[in-house]
Every structure is written in structure tokens, then in C-alpha cells.
C-alpha positions as CSV (number, residue, x, y, z in Angstrom):
1,M,10.2,-23.9,-3.9
2,A,11.5,-22.0,-6.8
3,S,15.1,-20.6,-6.4
4,I,15.4,-17.1,-5.1
5,A,15.8,-14.6,-8.0
6,A,17.4,-11.3,-7.7
7,D,15.6,-8.2,-9.0
8,A,18.7,-6.3,-9.8
9,D,18.3,-2.8,-11.3
10,A,21.2,-1.5,-13.3
11,G,24.0,-0.4,-11.0
12,D,21.8,-1.2,-7.9
13,E,23.2,-3.6,-5.3
14,P,20.5,-6.1,-3.8
15,V,19.4,-4.6,-0.6
16,D,19.8,-7.9,1.4
17,R,23.6,-7.4,1.3
18,R,23.4,-3.9,2.7
19,L,20.8,-4.8,5.3
20,S,22.7,-7.9,6.4
21,E,25.7,-5.8,7.3
22,A,23.6,-3.6,9.5
23,L,21.9,-6.4,11.5
24,A,23.4,-7.6,14.7
25,S,22.4,-11.2,14.0
26,P,22.8,-13.1,10.7
27,V,20.0,-13.1,8.1
28,T,19.6,-15.3,5.1
29,T,18.4,-14.1,1.8
30,A,15.5,-16.5,2.0
31,E,14.4,-15.1,5.4
32,L,14.7,-11.5,4.0
33,C,12.6,-12.4,1.0
34,R,10.0,-14.1,3.2
35,V,9.6,-11.1,5.6
36,V,9.6,-8.4,2.9
37,G,7.1,-10.4,0.8
38,S,4.8,-10.8,3.8
39,R,5.0,-7.1,4.6
40,V,4.3,-6.0,1.1
41,R,1.3,-8.3,0.8
42,E,-0.1,-7.1,4.2
43,L,0.3,-3.5,3.2
44,R,-1.3,-4.0,-0.2
45,Q,-4.3,-5.9,1.2
46,A,-4.8,-3.2,3.9
47,M,-5.1,-0.7,1.1
48,N,-7.6,-2.9,-0.7
49,M,-5.5,-2.9,-3.9
50,T,-5.2,-5.7,-6.4
51,M,-1.8,-7.0,-7.3
52,S,-2.1,-5.5,-10.8
53,T,-3.0,-2.0,-9.5
54,F,-0.3,-2.0,-6.9
55,A,2.3,-3.2,-9.4
56,A,1.3,-0.5,-11.9
57,E,1.6,2.2,-9.2
58,A,5.0,0.9,-8.1
59,D,6.1,0.7,-11.7
60,I,7.1,-2.9,-11.5
61,S,5.8,-5.9,-13.4
62,L,2.9,-8.0,-12.0
63,G,5.1,-11.1,-12.3
64,M,7.9,-9.4,-10.2
65,L,5.3,-8.3,-7.5
66,S,4.0,-11.9,-7.3
67,K,7.6,-13.2,-6.8
68,I,8.2,-10.6,-4.1
69,E,5.0,-11.4,-2.2
70,H,5.7,-15.1,-2.4
71,G,9.3,-14.7,-1.1
72,Q,10.9,-15.8,-4.4
73,S,12.8,-12.6,-5.2
74,A,15.3,-10.4,-3.4
75,P,14.2,-6.9,-4.4
76,S,16.8,-4.2,-5.2
77,L,16.9,-1.1,-3.1
78,S,15.2,1.0,-5.8
79,T,12.4,-1.5,-6.1
80,L,11.9,-1.5,-2.3
81,V,11.7,2.3,-2.4
82,R,9.0,2.2,-5.1
83,L,7.1,-0.5,-3.1
84,A,7.3,1.6,0.1
85,T,6.2,4.8,-1.6
86,T,3.2,3.0,-3.1
87,A,2.3,1.6,0.3
88,R,2.8,5.0,1.9
89,V,5.3,3.7,4.5
90,P,9.0,4.2,5.1
91,V,11.3,1.6,3.6
92,T,12.1,0.3,7.1
93,A,8.5,-0.8,7.5
94,L,9.1,-3.5,4.9
95,F,11.6,-5.2,7.3
96,R,9.5,-5.3,10.4
97,G,9.9,-8.6,12.2
98,L,13.1,-9.5,10.4
99,D,15.2,-9.7,13.5
100,E,12.5,-11.2,15.7
101,E,12.2,-14.9,16.6
102,H,8.9,-16.4,15.3
103,D,7.6,-19.0,17.9
104,L,4.1,-18.7,16.4
105,V,2.9,-18.7,12.8
106,I,-0.8,-18.0,12.0
107,V,-2.0,-18.4,8.4
108,R,-5.5,-16.9,8.1
109,S,-8.1,-18.6,6.0
110,G,-7.4,-18.3,2.3
111,E,-3.9,-16.7,2.9
112,G,-1.7,-19.8,2.4
113,H,1.3,-18.9,0.2
114,E,1.0,-20.4,-3.3
115,I,4.2,-22.4,-4.1
116,H,5.8,-23.6,-7.2
117,H,5.6,-27.4,-7.1
118,Q,7.0,-30.2,-9.2
119,G,3.5,-31.6,-9.5
120,G,2.0,-28.3,-10.7
121,G,-0.2,-27.9,-13.7
122,P,-3.7,-26.6,-14.7
123,G,-6.2,-27.0,-11.9
124,R,-3.6,-27.7,-9.3
125,L,-2.9,-25.3,-6.4
126,Y,-0.3,-25.9,-3.7
127,Q,-0.2,-23.7,-0.7
128,D,2.4,-23.5,2.1
129,L,0.5,-23.2,5.5
130,G,3.4,-21.5,7.3
131,T,6.9,-22.4,8.6
132,L,8.7,-21.3,11.8
133,R,11.8,-19.3,11.3
134,G,15.1,-21.3,11.2
135,P,17.7,-22.8,8.9
136,N,15.9,-26.1,8.6
137,R,12.2,-27.0,8.1
138,V,11.2,-29.4,10.9
139,I,7.6,-29.5,9.9
140,E,6.1,-28.6,6.5
141,P,2.3,-28.2,6.3
142,M,0.8,-27.8,2.9
143,I,-2.7,-27.9,1.4
144,T,-3.2,-29.2,-2.2
145,T,-6.3,-28.4,-4.3
146,I,-7.0,-30.2,-7.5
147,T,-9.9,-29.0,-9.6
148,E,-9.2,-30.4,-13.1
149,P,-8.8,-34.0,-14.3
150,G,-5.9,-35.4,-16.3
151,G,-2.2,-35.0,-16.1
152,V,0.5,-37.1,-14.4
153,F,1.7,-36.6,-10.9
154,P,5.3,-37.4,-9.9
155,L,6.1,-39.7,-7.1
156,Y,7.9,-38.1,-4.1
157,Q,10.5,-39.2,-1.7
158,H,11.9,-37.3,1.3
159,P,13.3,-37.9,4.8
160,G,11.0,-38.3,7.8
161,V,7.3,-39.1,7.9
162,E,4.2,-37.6,6.3
163,F,0.6,-37.3,7.5
164,L,-2.3,-36.7,5.0
165,H,-5.9,-35.7,5.7
166,V,-8.5,-35.5,2.8
167,L,-10.8,-32.6,3.2
168,E,-12.8,-33.0,0.0
169,G,-13.2,-35.4,-2.9
170,S,-11.6,-38.8,-3.5
171,L,-8.3,-40.0,-4.9
172,D,-6.1,-43.1,-5.2
173,Y,-2.9,-42.4,-3.4
174,G,0.2,-44.5,-4.3
175,Y,2.6,-45.8,-1.7
176,G,5.3,-48.3,-2.3
177,G,3.7,-49.6,-5.5
178,T,0.2,-50.0,-4.1
179,A,-2.7,-47.5,-4.5
180,Y,-5.0,-46.7,-1.6
181,R,-8.4,-45.1,-2.0
182,L,-8.7,-42.0,0.2
183,N,-12.1,-40.3,0.6
184,A,-13.1,-37.1,2.4
185,G,-12.3,-37.5,6.1
186,D,-9.7,-40.2,5.6
187,T,-6.2,-39.9,6.9
188,M,-2.9,-41.6,6.0
189,Q,0.5,-41.8,7.6
190,I,3.6,-42.9,5.7
191,H,7.3,-43.0,5.7
192,G,8.7,-40.3,3.3
193,E,11.5,-42.4,2.0
194,V,9.0,-44.7,0.3
195,A,7.8,-43.4,-3.1
196,H,4.4,-41.9,-2.8
197,G,1.9,-39.5,-4.4
198,P,-1.5,-39.2,-6.2
199,V,-2.0,-41.8,-8.9
200,E,-5.7,-41.3,-9.9
201,L,-8.2,-38.6,-9.3
202,V,-11.6,-40.2,-8.5
203,E,-13.9,-37.4,-7.4
204,L,-13.2,-33.7,-8.0
205,P,-12.6,-31.2,-6.5
206,I,-10.0,-32.7,-4.2
207,R,-8.4,-30.9,-1.3
208,F,-6.0,-32.5,1.2
209,I,-3.6,-31.4,3.8
210,S,-0.2,-33.0,4.0
211,I,2.2,-32.5,6.9
212,K,5.8,-33.6,6.6
213,V,7.8,-34.1,9.8
214,Y,11.5,-34.2,9.1
215,P,14.4,-35.6,11.2
216,A,15.8,-32.7,13.2
217,T,19.3,-33.0,11.7
218,E,18.3,-33.0,8.0
219,P,18.6,-29.7,6.1
220,R,15.3,-28.7,4.5
221,T,14.0,-27.1,1.3
222,A,10.3,-26.9,0.3
223,A,9.6,-29.6,-2.2
224,G,7.0,-32.2,-3.5
225,G,4.7,-34.4,-1.5
């Protein structure tokens, strides 16, 4: 995942610092960004507004709104006020659920969070399918969609194990120096420490789900696969 960027207006302290001081339990910047982004997206969609229209009314750039909705930016207080005003809610509504434990995550059809991925490029879409709250990722589900030929995919390595299930299309998937043909309906289970990743696109479009399961003691950040 891309590093968290601060949307700092001149002379305006990022709101996560102020909010953290008011919370009884600790809150990380990443958790703040995730919750605020999710609330902004829900409110915008409930109003049937496009991102460009909402951004224009809030007087922020489309790129900044995209970063906020994807949890990649810590908005300043003045930006939060503009977002809340455009959504016609109090600023506090943007933090709903921040101090709650999340034992259940539901990602509705088509609502997976697009993530920046080291294998990204034209015709490649990587979507996070939801993560339980906590300092470490124990399980990381992602869906990958490839619609254009060409390009080189990096090989990935990570702790734990990974499960893949091909939903559509066909590809050769490399693992430890050998390529394995995977067709729609096929599954594959691998050790993450061994270099792995797509090596040839056979039949487009390709969609596959990958689920990484990490050792409980390993710190996690969203990355390749």
C-alpha cells in the first residue's frame, strides 16, 4: 500500500493528532485514514454523487479525494470540515466506528478498495477485500483483474502461506522457478517465502483471488502477491 500522505493546509495541524488526544484508546494514523475514507465514500455514494462532483463541491482535488477514500491520506481539519459540509453531516460523523472493534468485515460486490501495487500497470486492477482491525494483518484477501496483455510482473516473497483461486481466464503462475498453468476454477496453495507470481497471460480477461495467511507474530503491511 502506498505510504500515508498528509493533506496539510497552511497552518493547519493534521486532525489525527488532535483526535488521538481525545480518544480513550490509542489510534493509529492508518486506522484513522481507513475509517474516515470509508465514511466519506459511504456518504458520497448515498448522495449518488460522483467523485469528481463531490470533490468539486468540497473544493479539493479529485486526486486528494481518491487518496482519502482509499485510506492513503490523513486529511487536515479544514479538509474534514469541507468534506462534512458537502456530505451534510457533522464532522464527528466521519469518525463513526473509529473506537469500535471490528470482528466482522463485509465488502459488498464491486466495493473492494483499489490498492497501489508493485505489479500495477495498464489493464491491471488490485483490490483489497477487507481486513480486520489490528496492528498486524493476519489474513490478506485480494482480487486481481488483468484485462490487457503485455508488461512484466514482479515475483513476490512474503512470510506465511498463500491460497489462489482463478475465477476467470488462464495464466501461467510461477513458483520456485517453475510455471504452472492455472485455468478458471483452479486453485493453488504455496509457501510465501518461495518466489512466486504471474509469468504469462494465456487467456484474458483474468481474475483471481489470492489470500495470504501470515504467521501471527509477523508485522504486516499490504504488499505484492
